[in-house]
C-alpha positions, 0 to 999 in steps of 0.5 A: 025616092029619086036616085042621087045624081051621078057626076061624071066628066064627058071624056071628049069635051073634058080633054078638049077643054083641058088642052085649051087650058093647057095652051093658055097656061103655057103660052101666057103664064109660063106654067111650071109644074114641079114635084113627084109622080102621082098614082096613074090609076085608082082613087085619088083625093086632091087638096089644093091651095086656092089663090084665084079664079083660074085654079081649076085650070091649073090643078087639072093641068098639074095632074096629067093622065087624070080627069079631075072632078072638082067640088065647086060652090053650089051658087056657081051652078046658077050661072048657065055658062058655068053650069055647062063647064061643070057638066063637062068636068063632072063637078060636084056642087056643095053649099059653101061653108056648110055641111052638104051630105049629098055632096060628100056622098058623091065624093065617096062614090067617085073615089070607090069607083077609082075616080079623082076628086079635087077640093079646095079645103079653104072653100074660097079664093084668097082675098089677100095672097094668104090662105083662108081658114081651113075647117078642121072638119076636112080632116074627118072627110079625108080620113073617112075617104081612105084614098091616097091624098095628093096636094097641089100648092099653087103660086101666081094665080092670085096675081094673074086672076084674083077674086077682086079682079075677075075677068081681067087677067094680068099675065105672069108666072104660074106654078104648081107643086105636086106631091102625095102627102098621105097614103091609105095606111097613114090615114088609118094610123094618124089622128084627125089633128095630125091629118089636119096639120099635114093638109094645112102645111101642104097647101100653105102659101104666101104670094108676096113672099113667093114673088119676092123670092122668084122675082115674078112679074105680071103684065097688065094695065089694070092691076089695081082694078077691083082692089076696093073689094079687098082694101077698104081703108086708106092708110093716109087719112083713115077714111073707110070705103073711099078707095077705088082701083083705076088702071094700075093705081089705087086712089083714095077719093077723100084725100087723093092718096094714090098708090101704084101697083107695079109689075112686081105687085108692090105698091109705089106711092105716086104722090107723098103719103104718110103711110105706105104698105108695100103689098096687098097682103101688108095692107090687108093685115094692117086692116086686120089690126084695125079690126082687132082693136075695134072688135075688142070693144064691147060696143063693136057692131056693124049695121046696115039695112038689108033685103032678104031673098031666097032662091026659088029655082029660077031666081032670087025672090024678095021676102022682106026688108030689115036690119042686118047686124054684125056683133062680136058673136054673131050676124043677125037679121031682124025684119020682115019675111012674108009679112011676119017679123023674124030674127035669123042668127048665125054665130061666128064660131060655126061660120068659117067664111062669109059668102059675099059678092061685089054686086052687094049681097051676103049669103047665109044658110039658115036651117029653117029658110035655107040659103038666104041672100041679104042684099045691101044698099051700099056694096062698098061696105062688104069687104069690111063685113067679110074681113070682120066676120072671118077675123071674129071666127078665127078669134073665137075658134082660137085660129089666129095663128 
């Protein structure tokens, strides 16, 4: 039996990348670290809020004197450049939203050796400036690990480099608040429910409220670009999938409604509008109200054609085509797979989040076939599918908060 891989940072290159990241954060983002001291040695488990695509850099800089090894979504390891960075960092791959015994075993091994492991309990970056769902299973992992737990609550990363605007920065204030929230002794005495609530409270954030409180501003000429990957319904005419970001403006291609996103990350109508939602968070929550009403109907369903593919080690191979259906209880693919007719289902209760990409696909793990990628003909529908599925998961698990 082959030995499990050992994930270790490359010290010189790790320190070099960290220095470059620190220079970037302080020069362009006015980085601020607040909070108390952390243990200088010994095992440390770090839980962090997950706002945007530069969170790895922020968390590493918030923990001076520690070489932090992150748990990262396995699909990012398919990218050669990302794989190189993860190799330098000693990152641990994990299948997103699903149990991964090999990844968890690696975490325990690193902690036993006195290392530092960081994870993002939500498992994905924020879509709207509020936390994504945190699975209660995380409390079991933390309790079993038995190491001191440090929390890093971040702010500003959602506006600087969000998931829907990857590769285009809007420079502004970035903060990290650091605190030790659980000791080994507390982990022994607290229940998993108490640990879970402590974790969620320690990394909770509301970026719109933080911006209003601090007055943080974000410079850039493309603040609204990519917003159609989160906002899928026009509040003026009600048309779905008609929005597109252009520079700092979000425009409806149907009614012409235009909302300009200012440096305070609040919308200002550039032309009269019947409805205007002041922040990305408000707009996203308004969409959730639409879904709340729609999913209450027994006949609710989203449906699209889809190609079914799986990873063969070098790329994704096509196995067949069929229909992908989202109902109030599950996502179901019915169609071809290597000449046979198959039905693949995933129930919302067991799926805390939906892995999607702007390129037009959804990824779901099935026990028999492993990770299956469903490629959709119209990528614009993905934000609604993602928001609907994650809302239904929270509804069915009683986590509507």
